[in-house]
C-alpha positions, 0 to 999 in steps of 0.5 A, spaced: 289 821 080 289 824 087 287 831 089 292 837 091 291 839 098 290 846 098 296 849 103 293 855 107 299 861 108 295 864 114 297 858 120 304 859 118 304 868 118 307 869 125 310 875 123 310 880 118 317 878 117 313 871 115 309 875 110 315 878 106 318 872 105 312 869 100 312 872 093 307 877 092 302 873 088 301 869 094 298 876 097 291 876 095 290 868 098 293 871 104 287 877 104 282 871 102 284 867 108 284 872 112 277 875 111 275 868 112 278 867 118 274 874 121 269 872 119 269 865 122 272 868 129 267 874 130 261 870 129 262 866 135 266 871 139 263 878 137 267 884 135 267 889 130 267 886 123 265 891 118 271 896 118 276 890 119 274 886 112 275 893 108 282 893 110 284 886 109 288 888 103 290 895 105 293 891 112 297 886 108 300 891 103 303 895 108 305 890 113 308 887 105 312 894 104 315 897 109 318 893 114 315 893 121 316 894 127 321 899 125 316 902 121 310 904 124 303 904 122 298 908 127 291 906 126 285 911 127 280 909 132 282 901 132 275 898 128 279 897 122 285 893 125 284 886 127 286 883 120 293 887 123 292 883 130 292 877 126 298 878 122 302 881 128 302 874 132 296 874 135 293 870 130 292 863 136 289 869 141 284 872 136 278 869 139 280 872 146 279 879 143 275 884 148 274 878 152 277 878 160 284 877 160 285 876 152 286 880 147 283 888 146 279 890 141 284 896 140 291 897 137 295 898 145 303 899 145 302 895 152 300 888 148 304 888 141 310 893 139 307 892 133 302 897 135 305 903 134 300 908 138 293 907 142 287 907 138 280 908 141 277 914 139 277 917 132 282 923 129 288 922 132 292 917 128 296 924 124 297 928 130 301 922 132 304 919 126 308 926 125 311 926 132 314 920 131 316 921 123 319 928 126 322 925 132 325 920 127 328 926 122 331 928 130 334 922 131 337 922 124 333 916 123 329 918 116 329 910 113 324 909 118 317 910 115 311 912 119 303 911 116 297 914 119 291 910 117 285 915 117 278 913 116 273 918 113 268 918 119 275 920 122 276 926 118 270 930 121 274 931 127 278 936 128 284 934 131 285 930 124 286 938 121 290 940 126 295 935 124 294 936 117 295 943 118 303 942 121 304 936 117 307 941 112 311 945 117 315 940 120 320 936 117 317 929 116 317 924 112 310 922 114 305 917 109 297 918 111 293 913 108 285 916 107 281 909 108 274 912 104 269 907 105 263 912 104 261 911 111 263 911 118 259 908 124 253 910 122 252 913 114 258 919 114 255 926 114 257 933 112 260 936 105 267 933 107 265 926 106 261 928 100 268 931 097 271 925 098 266 921 094 267 925 088 275 927 088 278 925 083 286 926 080 290 924 074 295 918 075 299 920 068 299 927 072 302 925 079 307 920 074 309 926 071 310 930 076 313 925 080 319 924 075 319 931 073 322 933 080 326 928 080 330 930 074 329 937 077 333 936 083 338 931 079 340 937 075 340 941 082 334 946 079 330 946 085 331 945 093 327 942 098 328 949 101 324 952 095 319 945 095 313 948 099 313 954 093 313 950 087 309 944 090 303 950 092 304 952 084 304 945 081 298 945 086 295 950 083 296 949 076 292 942 077 286 944 080 286 951 074 286 944 070 282 940 074 277 945 075 277 942 082 282 944 088 285 938 092 283 939 099 289 935 102 295 939 096 291 946 099 296 943 105 302 942 101 301 935 102 302 931 096 296 927 094 295 920 091 288 917 088 283 915 089 286 908 088 282 901 089 284 899 096 281 891 094 287 891 089 292 889 094 297 888 088 296 895 086 296 897 092 303 894 094 305 898 087 302 904 089 306 905 096 312 902 094 312 908 089 311 914 094 314 910 100 321 913 099 318 920 097 321 926 102 315 930 105 308 928 107 304 925 103 297 922 102 294 916 099 286 915 098 283 909 097 276 907 096 274 901 100 267 897 102 266 896 109 265 889 111 268 887 104 266 880 102 261 878 106 255 880 103 250 882 109 255 887 112 256 890 105 249 891 103 247 894 111 254 897 114 251 901 120 248 895 122 254 890 121 258 895 124 258 890 131 253 886 129 254 881 135 254 873 134 251 871 127 251 865 122 257 866 118 254 861 113 246 865 112 248 871 115 243 870 120 244 875 126 243 872 133 239 877 136 237 876 144 230 876 145 227 882 148 220 879 150 218 882 157 225 884 158 228 891 160 229 896 155 236 899 153 237 905 156 239 908 150 232 906 147 228 909 153 232 916 151 230 915 144 223 915 145 222 920 151 226 925 146 221 923 141 215 924 146 218 931 148 219 934 141 212 932 140 209 937 146 215 942 144 218 945 138 224 947 141 226 941 143 232 939 138 238 933 138 244 932 137 249 926 136 256 926 133 256 920 128 252 915 133 245 917 132 243 909 132 248 908 138 244 913 142 238 912 139 237 919 137 235 916 129 228 915 133 227 922 133 231 923 126 225 919 123 220 923 127 222 929 127 228 930 121 228 936 121 230 937 128 235 932 129 243 933 127 248 928 126 254 933 127 259 927 125 266 925 130 266 932 132 264 932 140 267 939 141 262 942 135 257 938 138 257 941 145 258 949 141 253 947 136 248 946 141 250 951 145 248 956 139 242 953 139 240 954 146 243 962 146 237 963 140 232 959 145 232 951 143 232 946 147 237 942 145 239 934 147 246 933 145 247 926 147 255 924 147 258 917 149 261 919 157 268 916 154 268 921 147 264 926 152 272 928 155 274 931 148 269 937 150 271 939 156 273 946 155 267 947 151 262 944 157 266 950 161 266 956 156 261 956 151 255 952 156 256 953 164 259 960 163 253 963 159 249 959 162 245 956 157 239 952 157 241 945 154 241 937 157 247 934 156 246 926 156 252 922 157 250 915 155 255 909 156 256 912 163 261 907 167 264 901 166 262 899 158 265 892 158 268 888 152 271 896 149 275 897 155 280 902 158 279 907 151 271 906 152 270 906 160 265 912 161 268 913 168 272 920 168 265 924 167 262 925 174 270 927 177 271 932 171 265 936 170 263 937 178 268 943 179 265 946 174 260 952 176 253 952 174 252 944 173 247 940 175 249 933 175 244 928 176 244 920 174 237 915 174 236 909 178 232 906 173 228 908 166 223 911 170 228 915 173 232 917 166 224 919 163 223 923 170 230 927 169 230 928 162 223 932 163 226 935 168 233 938 164 227 940 159 223 944 164 229 947 168 228 954 168 235 956 166 243 953 165 245 946 163 243 940 165 247 934 166 245 926 166 249 920 166 246 913 164 250 906 162 250 901 157 246 896 157 238 894 159 235 897 165 231 894 170 224 894 169 220 891 163 214 898 164 218 904 163 213 909 161 210 913 166 207 920 166 214 924 167 215 928 172 220 933 176 224 930 180 227 936 185 234 939 182 239 937 188 234 932 192 235 925 194 230 920 197 230 915 202 230 907 199 231 902 205 231 905 213 238 902 217 242 903 223 248 900 224 251 903 216 248 907 211 250 907 203 249 913 199 249 911 191 248 915 185 246 911 178 244 904 176 249 902 180 245 902 187 240 896 184 246 893 185 247 896 192 240 894 194 242 886 193 248 887 196 244 889 202 239 884 202 245 879 203 247 882 209 240 882 212 239 875 212 245 876 217 242 880 221 245 887 219 242 893 219 244 897 213 239 903 211 240 906 203 239 913 199 240 914 192 243 921 191 240 922 184 244 929 184 252 929 184 251 936 183 248 940 187 248 935 192 242 934 197 245 937 203 238 936 208 240 928 207 247 928 208 245 933 214 241 927 217 246 922 215 252 925 218 248 927 225 245 918 225 251 915 223 259 914 223 259 909 218 258 911 211 259 907 204 258 910 197 258 908 191 258 910 184 260 907 178 265 911 176 272 914 178 272 915 186 278 919 186 273 927 185 266 923 185 260 921 190 265 919 195 269 925 195 263 930 195 260 926 201 267 926 205 268 934 204 261 935 206 262 931 212 269 934 214 266 941 212 260 941 217 264 937 223 261 930 222 266 925 225 265 919 219 268 914 217 267 914 210 268 908 205 268 909 199 266 904 193 267 905 185 273 904 180 280 905 183 285 909 180 287 905 174 286 904 167 281 898 167 282 893 162 275 889 158 271 884 159 263 883 161 260 887 166 260 883 171 266 880 171 268 888 171 264 889 177 268 884 180 275 885 178 274 893 182 269 891 187 263 893 185 258 886 184 253 885 190 259 880 194 264 885 194 261 891 197 256 886 202 263 884 204 266 891 205 260 893 208 260 888 213 267 889 214 265 897 216 261 895 221 265 890 224 271 894 224 268 900 227 264 895 233 270 894 236 272 901 236 265 905 238 268 909 243 271 913 239 264 915 236 258 918 239 252 913 239 247 915 233 242 917 238 245 922 241 250 923 236 252 932 235 256 934 229 263 936 232 266 942 230 271 943 224 277 942 228 275 936 231 273 932 226 276 925 225 275 923 217 278 917 216 278 914 209 279 906 209 
């Protein structure tokens, strides 16, 4: 007798409509195939593994019950949405995930109508989904459903509570799914996380209450106008019976759960049961991060984004690190421990990224002096300000892209009070495969206008150590250091730390025809571009500014007096950054200078490797060499418009020629 070949379901699902045509008993097989597909692809094409494995059953159930894309699913962050991408027409393209010209690692409405909202930073799903639900109410389209899927780690963000607070005020039928996996990227922290682990509720109670509510509505004994008061009373009664107050019902939001987030049949039943309930409601599901792949289940933080791995053995394929430069974040982590050993006032703060920024080194060495505050960047900055106000020296490490969320706190709580703390912005500049939501390209332009800040960026690992020491020794005021993702330049990165004088740059190379002013590690790529030009006989000077604020006025006067051709290079947006600062200086001091700015152009940059994105933005050595060469040759034909460097003096401001190419 021949064997019956198993029918694979996933290869026939090109949209959620295909999924909904399946009988319910086949969903378990879909989940198994979906989980296996994610593991197979990500083993060769690195991405965020653990979170998406944990939401497989939820993803299948949501698309089975709701009529997407007319019904909206808003994913918080995007690490948990790979299954969603595969089921919504991107299965064949999934191997291009996070690659240049491939699909994004995060939901993006520009990529698919099934992606209801952009999802790169945490805690925004409830507010966005609430807006959609209210819009449907105003448009008399209450038949369209909106679901917000938020991880428990994202519940530490204040924006989530602002959304919850308004959910019970405005007319809406929002459904919030709380995906509680006891994890964020690193271990969840704080009282809320422990509360979510321990919370319980009665299924029988919920069913009884819902049945009673429907009966009273049919008898016209209650109305929607009085529903809020009755809901609050019943919540109080329930808290009295259970001897436990429910946080979400305190917001007048119906709470259901916790339920098993890996039982797809039960999830379908639960979602169908509460789908048409009026008013905001929350379903609390318990899941396991990395579900179905044992290594990811047992080491969730390590397998959040593991890189390439052997899908059969679970062995991670790690790049060799012998005699290679260190990662900038590791240099930061080791240096912070050294400073903490010298001075007991040194403390560290991070919003949920201790392993990513290497503050886990300090946590191991001085556990009482290192603080993971959860996904709460604004709180991280103001908490650091409070520590500094009482005489400690905080090193607050936040990814540059996430630092945008604490802009107000930097101004109001830190700079205005001239507090002595060090803000370390990891992942500054173009970060690669995580794409537009994670590129740290706005920090220089955003922070430069704030009075009292010192803003610096190291050329290499030794400079990072020296800048950390300089920030530690600063007499007063906030000190900002920004550095990129990835490895540095040096194999020998440890030095006897010294102070780099604030507001002072340095000359790296002499030249006579064109001068390049750079800030940060991108200066190493500039040096390679100049090497190419020197073989052609072009003489190019190179200065490392080190500090964006305060600018080195003495250095810039020297440049203005010697050169009429200036190129600025920065790994950040060119609007408002170093190039803008140099142009302002030249204009205000009467120098006739032609300034060419190289940096991230005025648009959002897609995902891809660092090398590909540098090429896209004209920041690789070949592109920079071409720009410098073009500037030199273009102006050689117009030398009459400029004074020779040897005799040139500053112009009066009224006679400035300030040309932007």
